[in-house]
KEKE-3310 file (N, C-alpha, C; in steps of 0.2 Angstrom, whole numbers, plus 5000, padded with zeros to 4 digits):
npx = (4957:4954:4964:4969:4981:4988:5002:5018:5023:5035:5035:5042:5047:5049:5036:5039:5051:5060:5050:5039:5023:5023:5034:5043:5047:5057:5068:5062:5053:5045:5038:5025:5009:5010:5023:5039:5054:5066:5063:5053:5047:5033:5017:5004:4988:4971:4954:4945:4946:4944:4947:4961:4966:4962:4969:4982:4982:4979:4987:4987:4975:4962:4969:4971:4968:4981:4989:5002:5001:4999:5010:5025:5041:5045:5038:5023:5007:5000:4987:4986:4979:4978:4980:4978:4981:4969:4972:4980:4983:4976:4977:4963:4958:4946:4937:4928:4930:4943:4950:4947:4954:4967:4969:4967:4961:4948:4951:4964:4968:4963:4969:4979:4992:5007:5017:5010:5002:5012:5018:5009:5008:5021:5021:5010:5016:5027:5021:5013:5018:5014:5006:5001:4998:4989:4972:4962:4952:4949:4954:4948:4936:4926:4920:4928:4940:4957:4972:4987:5001:5014:5031:5035:5024:5025:5025:5012:5005:5000:5001:4988:4984:4990:4988:4990:4985:4973:4970:4958:4948:4934:4936:4946:4940:4930:4939:4944:4933:4930:4941:4940:4946:4951)
npy = (5021:5027:5027:5026:5030:5029:5035:5039:5055:5065:5081:5089:5080:5073:5065:5052:5050:5046:5046:5051:5049:5039:5031:5017:5008:4997:4994:4995:4985:4968:4963:4965:4961:4957:4957:4955:4959:4955:4952:4961:4977:4985:4994:4998:5001:5007:5006:5015:5029:5028:5015:5014:5022:5015:5003:5008:5012:5001:4994:4999:4997:4995:5002:5018:5032:5042:5058:5055:5043:5047:5049:5043:5038:5051:5058:5065:5057:5055:5057:5051:5053:5043:5040:5025:5019:5015:5005:4996:4980:4969:4956:4950:4946:4946:4941:4927:4917:4920:4916:4902:4899:4903:4894:4897:4899:4908:4909:4908:4920:4930:4928:4931:4926:4930:4923:4914:4923:4931:4921:4917:4930:4931:4920:4924:4936:4931:4922:4930:4940:4952:4959:4972:4972:4966:4964:4964:4959:4969:4963:4969:4974:4966:4972:4982:4986:4983:4987:4980:4986:4981:4985:4985:4991:5004:5015:5016:5023:5039:5053:5062:5070:5075:5075:5080:5070:5075:5077:5080:5077:5070:5058:5052:5051:5041:5030:5028:5024:5012:5004:5003:5012:5017)
npz = (4919:4936:4950:4967:4979:4994:5003:5010:5007:4999:4997:4988:4979:4962:4953:4949:4956:4971:4985:4978:4970:4961:4963:4963:4977:4978:4987:5000:5000:5002:5013:5009:5001:4988:4985:4978:4978:4972:4960:4954:4957:4965:4965:4976:4975:4975:4970:4976:4986:5000:5003:5000:5010:5022:5020:5022:5035:5043:5051:5063:5069:5082:5091:5101:5091:5084:5078:5074:5067:5054:5048:5040:5041:5044:5035:5028:5026:5011:4999:4983:4967:4953:4936:4927:4911:4899:4891:4898:4904:4916:4928:4933:4948:4954:4946:4943:4932:4929:4941:4940:4928:4931:4941:4955:4971:4980:4993:4993:4987:4996:5008:5023:5023:5018:5011:5003:4995:4989:4982:4972:4965:4960:4951:4942:4937:4930:4921:4913:4904:4897:4906:4916:4930:4945:4949:4963:4978:4993:5009:5019:5015:5004:4993:4990:4978:4974:4966:4961:4954:4943:4941:4928:4922:4924:4915:4911:4920:4927:4937:4944:4954:4970:4987:5004:5018:5028:5046:5050:5040:5032:5025:5032:5044:5041:5038:5050:5058:5051:5054:5068:5077:5094)
capx = (4955:4957:4966:4971:4987:4990:5009:5023:5025:5040:5032:5047:5049:5045:5031:5043:5057:5059:5045:5034:5017:5024:5040:5043:5052:5059:5072:5058:5048:5047:5033:5018:5005:5012:5030:5045:5058:5071:5060:5050:5044:5026:5014:4998:4983:4964:4949:4942:4950:4944:4951:4968:4968:4961:4975:4988:4981:4976:4992:4986:4968:4961:4973:4969:4971:4985:4991:5008:4999:4998:5017:5030:5048:5045:5034:5016:5004:4996:4982:4987:4974:4983:4977:4980:4979:4964:4975:4983:4980:4977:4974:4957:4956:4939:4933:4928:4933:4950:4952:4948:4959:4974:4969:4967:4955:4947:4954:4972:4969:4961:4973:4984:4998:5011:5020:5005:5000:5018:5020:5005:5010:5027:5019:5007:5021:5031:5017:5009:5023:5011:5001:5004:4997:4984:4966:4960:4948:4952:4952:4944:4929:4926:4918:4933:4945:4963:4976:4994:5005:5021:5035:5035:5018:5026:5024:5005:5003:5001:4998:4983:4983:4992:4987:4991:4979:4972:4968:4951:4944:4929:4939:4950:4935:4927:4944:4945:4927:4930:4946:4939:4950:4948)
capy = (5019:5031:5023:5030:5028:5032:5034:5044:5059:5070:5086:5092:5075:5072:5060:5045:5050:5043:5050:5053:5045:5034:5028:5010:5008:4990:4993:4994:4980:4962:4961:4966:4955:4954:4959:4951:4964:4952:4951:4967:4982:4986:4999:4996:5006:5005:5010:5020:5033:5025:5008:5016:5025:5009:4999:5011:5013:4995:4991:5002:4996:4993:5007:5025:5036:5048:5061:5052:5038:5050:5050:5037:5040:5058:5061:5065:5052:5059:5053:5053:5051:5041:5037:5019:5020:5010:4999:4992:4973:4967:4949:4952:4940:4947:4938:4919:4914:4921:4912:4895:4899:4903:4889:4900:4899:4914:4909:4910:4927:4934:4926:4936:4923:4933:4918:4912:4929:4933:4916:4918:4936:4930:4916:4928:4940:4927:4919:4935:4946:4959:4961:4977:4970:4962:4967:4959:4963:4970:4959:4974:4975:4963:4976:4987:4982:4985:4985:4980:4987:4979:4991:4985:4995:5011:5020:5017:5027:5046:5056:5067:5075:5072:5080:5078:5067:5079:5074:5082:5076:5065:5052:5049:5049:5035:5025:5027:5020:5005:5001:5003:5015:5018)
capz = (4926:4941:4956:4973:4983:5001:5004:5013:5002:4999:4993:4983:4974:4956:4954:4949:4960:4978:4989:4974:4970:4956:4964:4965:4982:4979:4993:5006:4999:5005:5017:5006:4999:4981:4985:4976:4976:4969:4953:4952:4961:4964:4969:4979:4974:4976:4966:4980:4991:5007:5003:5000:5017:5026:5019:5025:5043:5046:5055:5069:5071:5089:5096:5100:5085:5085:5072:5072:5062:5048:5045:5039:5040:5044:5029:5029:5022:5006:4994:4976:4962:4948:4931:4924:4905:4898:4887:4903:4905:4923:4929:4937:4952:4956:4940:4944:4927:4929:4946:4937:4923:4935:4947:4961:4975:4983:5000:4992:4985:5002:5014:5025:5023:5013:5007:4998:4990:4985:4977:4966:4962:4956:4946:4937:4934:4925:4915:4909:4902:4895:4911:4921:4937:4947:4952:4969:4983:4999:5014:5024:5013:4998:4987:4988:4973:4974:4960:4962:4947:4943:4939:4921:4920:4927:4910:4910:4926:4927:4943:4942:4960:4976:4993:5011:5021:5034:5052:5051:5035:5032:5023:5038:5049:5039:5039:5058:5060:5048:5058:5075:5082:5100)
cpx = (4958:4958:4969:4976:4988:4997:5012:5025:5030:5038:5036:5049:5045:5041:5034:5049:5055:5055:5039:5028:5018:5031:5039:5048:5054:5063:5068:5053:5050:5042:5026:5015:5007:5020:5035:5050:5064:5069:5057:5048:5037:5023:5007:4993:4976:4959:4945:4946:4950:4948:4958:4970:4967:4967:4981:4988:4980:4981:4991:4979:4968:4965:4970:4972:4975:4988:4998:5007:4999:5005:5021:5036:5049:5042:5027:5013:5000:4992:4983:4981:4979:4978:4981:4977:4974:4966:4979:4979:4982:4974:4969:4955:4950:4934:4933:4931:4941:4953:4952:4953:4966:4974:4971:4961:4954:4950:4961:4973:4968:4965:4978:4991:5002:5015:5016:5003:5006:5020:5015:5006:5016:5025:5015:5011:5025:5027:5014:5013:5020:5006:5004:5003:4991:4978:4964:4956:4951:4950:4948:4937:4929:4924:4923:4938:4951:4967:4984:4997:5012:5025:5036:5029:5019:5024:5016:5002:5004:4997:4994:4983:4986:4991:4988:4985:4978:4968:4960:4946:4939:4931:4942:4945:4932:4932:4944:4939:4928:4935:4945:4944:4947:4948)
cpy = (5024:5026:5028:5026:5032:5030:5040:5048:5064:5075:5089:5087:5075:5066:5053:5045:5047:5048:5053:5048:5039:5031:5021:5008:5000:4989:4992:4989:4973:4959:4961:4960:4952:4956:4953:4955:4961:4951:4957:4971:4983:4992:4996:5002:5003:5009:5015:5023:5030:5019:5009:5018:5019:5005:5001:5012:5007:4992:4994:5001:4993:4997:5014:5028:5041:5051:5058:5046:5041:5052:5043:5040:5047:5062:5060:5060:5057:5054:5055:5049:5049:5038:5031:5019:5014:5004:4994:4985:4971:4960:4951:4946:4941:4943:4930:4915:4914:4916:4905:4895:4899:4898:4892:4900:4905:4914:4910:4917:4932:4933:4931:4933:4925:4928:4915:4917:4931:4927:4916:4924:4935:4925:4920:4933:4937:4924:4924:4941:4952:4962:4966:4976:4966:4966:4962:4963:4963:4965:4963:4974:4972:4967:4982:4983:4986:4983:4986:4981:4985:4985:4991:4989:5002:5016:5021:5021:5035:5049:5062:5073:5071:5078:5076:5075:5071:5075:5075:5080:5070:5058:5048:5047:5042:5029:5023:5022:5013:5001:5000:5006:5017:5026)
cpz = (4931:4947:4961:4977:4989:5002:5007:5007:5003:4994:4987:4978:4968:4957:4954:4953:4967:4982:4985:4973:4966:4957:4967:4970:4983:4985:4999:5005:5001:5009:5014:5002:4992:4980:4982:4973:4972:4961:4950:4958:4960:4968:4970:4978:4975:4972:4969:4985:4998:5008:5003:5007:5022:5026:5022:5033:5046:5051:5063:5072:5078:5094:5096:5094:5088:5079:5070:5067:5055:5045:5045:5037:5040:5039:5030:5024:5017:5002:4987:4972:4956:4942:4928:4917:4903:4894:4892:4904:4913:4923:4935:4942:4956:4951:4942:4939:4927:4935:4944:4933:4926:4940:4953:4965:4979:4990:4999:4991:4992:5008:5016:5026:5017:5009:5002:4993:4986:4980:4971:4962:4957:4950:4940:4933:4928:4919:4911:4908:4900:4900:4915:4928:4938:4950:4957:4974:4989:5004:5020:5022:5006:4992:4985:4983:4973:4968:4962:4955:4948:4940:4931:4918:4922:4921:4908:4915:4925:4934:4941:4948:4966:4982:5000:5014:5027:5039:5053:5045:5035:5030:5028:5043:5047:5039:5046:5060:5057:5052:5065:5080:5088:5101)
residu = (MET:LEU:LEU:PHE:ARG:CYS:PHE:ALA:TRP:GLU:ARG:ASN:ALA:ALA:SER:ARG:ALA:GLU:GLY:GLY:ALA:LEU:PHE:PHE:ALA:ARG:ALA:LEU:GLN:GLY:ASP:GLY:ARG:HIS:ASP:ALA:PRO:ASP:ILE:TYR:GLY:CYS:LEU:TYR:MET:ALA:GLU:ARG:PRO:LEU:ALA:ALA:VAL:VAL:GLU:GLN:LEU:ALA:ARG:PHE:ARG:GLY:THR:PRO:PHE:SER:ALA:ALA:MET:LEU:HIS:ARG:ARG:GLY:LEU:PRO:LEU:ALA:LEU:ALA:THR:ILE:SER:LEU:THR:ASP:THR:ALA:LYS:LEU:VAL:ASP:LEU:ASP:ASP:PRO:SER:VAL:LEU:VAL:ARG:GLU:ARG:LEU:ARG:PRO:SER:ALA:VAL:ALA:THR:ARG:GLU:ARG:SER:ARG:THR:GLN:ALA:TYR:ALA:ARG:ASP:LEU:TYR:ARG:ARG:HIS:ARG:ARG:VAL:ALA:GLY:ILE:ARG:TRP:TRP:SER:THR:PHE:GLU:SER:SER:TRP:LEU:ASN:VAL:THR:VAL:TYR:ASP:ARG:GLY:ALA:GLU:LEU:LEU:GLN:THR:MET:GLU:THR:ARG:VAL:LEU:GLY:ALA:ASP:GLU:ALA:LEU:LEU:ALA:ASP:ALA:LYS:GLU:ARG:LEU:GLY:PHE:LEU)
# end
């Protein structure tokens, strides 16, 4: 499965090192949808490049766009193409039968209340020890599917390509339109 991750990239970093596409930055986690840094680290990725970029730029929606939005902690935003091995097991929260089995309601999966999403992610992590992560739909567009990979699935990931997100590219223009940048 190919996934896409938009993140602050240190160009000279190895893929699994700090600043690399596959670095699990537990020290920076805590506010994210499925974060539980006391138990695990996680990477947030998407099945479509546009979804990955939108998720990263969403905090700025409704404001005038500026090139500074394409940097985090002094590093450029990049888009990585990442392969998740076909043998990886995910809890697919886009599957109604899985929601029933896990006793989750769609409204709990799509909520912006982080205490609720973090709670079910912790529960899934603890109960499904062989699962690499969670597959869920984006709150920006329900047809966009995202994947959260727990750090125990790190060895199932491989970086295929990483490139800086350019201010003039069509992908960024689509993301800006979706987010309503002024």
